[in-house]
N, C-alpha and C positions, 0 to 999 in steps of 0.2 A: 622304228629304226633304232638300232643299238649304237650307231657310230656317233662320234663327237665332231664338233666344228674343228676345222684344220687350224684355226687360229685361237684355240681355246686357252693358250698360255699368254695371249697378247694383252690381257688386262691385269698385268702384274704391277708392282710398285717400285721397280728398280729405276736407276737413273735414266736408262734409255727408254723404258716404258713411259716415262713422263715427258719425253721429248716429242716435238712435233713430227708428223709423218714426213714432212718435206726434208727435215734434217737427215732422216734415215734413208730416204730415197736418194738424196744427193750423195751420201756416203757410198751407197751401193753403186751409183753411177760412176763415182770416182774409181772404185775398185774395178768395175767392168772396163773402163777406159784404160786403166793401168795394165790389166791382165791381157786385154785383147789387142791393144794398139801400140804399146810401148815395148821396148826390147825386154825379152823374158830370159834374164840371165840365170841359167839353171846351175845349181840348185839353191843358191843363197837367197835370191829374191823370192821365189815361191815359199821357201821356209819361213822367211820373215813375214810375208803376207798371211800365211796360215797361222802363225803365232799371234799376229795382231787380231785376226778374226776369232781365234779361240778365246783370247782375252775378252773381246766384245761379247761373245756368247756366254762365257762364264759370269760376266757382270750382270746378265739378265736374271740370275738366280734360278734359272730353270734347271731341273735335274740333268746332270751330264749324260746319263744313259738315255734320256729322252732325246737329247740332241743327237747322240750317236745313232739311235734307231731311225730318226728322220733322215739322217745322212745315208744310212745303208739302204733305205727303201728306194733311193733314186740312183745312187752311184753304181749299182750293179748293172743298170741299163747302159751307162757309158762304158763300163768294163766289157760288156758283151759286144758293143759296137767296135771297140778298139782291139778285140781279141786277136784278130788276124793281121793287124798292122805290122807286128814284128817280122812277119814272113814275106814282106814286100819292101824292097829297097835296092840300094846300089853297093853297099859295103858289107860283104859276107862276114858273119860273125861266128858261124859254126852250125852245128846240127842239133836238133831237138826232136827225139823220137823219129828220126829219119827225115825230118823236114829242115830245110835250110832257113835260118833266121838271119836278119841283117841288123847291123848296129844302128844305122840311121832310122830304120823302121822301129826299133826298140826305143830310140830317143823320141820319135814322134808319138809313140804310145804313151811314154812317160809325160810328155808335154801336154797332150790332150787330157790325160787323166788328172794331172795337177791343175791345169786351168779350170777344168770342169769342177774339181773339188773346191777350188777357191770361190768360184761363182756360186756353187751350191751352198756353201757355208754362208755367203752373203744373203742368199734367198732365205735360208733358215733364220738368219738374224732378223730379217724383215718380218718374217712370219711370226716369230716368237715375241716381237716387241710392238707390232702394229696391227690393231684390229682392221679388218678388211675395209670397213666403211671409212676409217681414217686414211687408209692407203689410197682409196679412190679420191678422197678430198685432197690429199697431197698431190696426186696426179693432176687434179683439176687446177690447183694453184700453180702448178708448173706448166700450165697451158697445153696439156696433153690433148690431142684431138678427141672430140666428144664420142666419136664412134668407137675408139679404143677403150674408153672408160666403160661404155655401154656393153661392149663385148666381154670385158673382164667381169663386170657385174653379173651378166648372164652365165658366164662360164662357172663362176663360183656357186651360183644358185643351182645350176643344172648338175653339178657334181653330186649333190645329195639325191637328185632324182635317179642318177645312174647307180649310186650305192643302194638305194632303196630297191630298185629292180633287181640288182645283183643278189641282195639278201633273199628276196622272194624266190629267185631261181635256185639259190643254194638250198633252200628248204625243200623244194621239189626234187632236187638232185639227190639229197641225202635220204629222202623217203622212198625213192624209186630205184636208183641205180647203184646203190652202194655195194650190192652183192654181185654185180656183174664182173665178168672177166675183164682183164686190162684192155684187150683189143675191142671188145664190145663197148666198154666204157668210153674209149676215145672217140668212137663214132657218135655216141650220145652227147659227149662233151662238145664236139664240133657243132652239133645241132643246137645245143644250149647257147653257145656263143652267138650264133646267128639270131636265135630268138631274142636274146638279151639286147642285141643291137636294134632289132625291129621294135621291141617293146619300149626301149628308151626313146627312140625317135617319136613313136606315137604318144608317149607320155609327155615329151617335150612340146609337141604340137598342141596337145590339150592345154598344157600350162600357158603357152603363148596365146592361144585363143581366149583363155580366161582373162589374161592381162589386157588383150585388145578390148574385150567386152567391158572392162572396168576403166577404159579411157587411156590406155597406154598409147603414146604417140611417137615412141622412138627415143625419148630422152633418157638420161641416166638417173635412176632413182637413188641419189645419194643425199645424205643430210646437208644442211646448210654449212658451207665452208667456214663461216664466221664462228662456228662452234669448235673449230679445230684448235689444237693447242698452239701456243705462240711459237713462231718460228725463231730459232736461235742460230743465226748465221755464224757465230763464233765457233760452234762445235764443228761445222763443216770446214772452216778455215784451219782449225787445229788438225783435223784428219788429213786435209790436203798437205799440211806441213809434214805429217808423219809419212805419207806416201812419197813426198819429195825427198825426205831423208833416206828412205829405203832405196829410191832410185840413185841417190848420190853415193850411198854405201856400196851398192852392187854394181 
């Protein structure tokens, strides 16, 4: 496999790399609650939140273009989902290429994109500063249900199985179908996607069977939480004060 771990920047030496996972999880939860459940005064509040998150990301000393690439890999999905929202609403705003667009639909699109961007930047911050094992330990300390931690651990490990199978299929694709016409190539591509799904399921079942044979009983295989970095509640309080100030200003 030629790919790398998705948290390969999490072993840095910045201020936030040295903080406990619980601190960073609580910061992300505060951002999530602020974005999803409190009034979203557009555009001042989201601008301030994004500015705070960019400062946090830059403080990790990770190359800025790497942060941008992580952001762009996901945000396009949200963009596709919200692409048609401006064309549904109650307040006509004009026409675009012969189609009627609506002001309230455009506002909903901007709100969804902005909220998604803020939450995505928070996830990237967690990913860049927290090794996955420490993240699971932090969730354990916050009394997250055991089944949730186990599912997250399996999901992380099975990502690499999926990528491994995808690389094998890509090798077969480039060696067999690269010279086909576009219409013929699309048929084979659909078959390959189906084959990839089946092969991934089979590979996952074999992996699970191997775990069962080695004594797996459904628990989460995470390191001892006592090895986790010391929890610093003051940093969470400071960030809460920052969010409260943003709410007060906006």
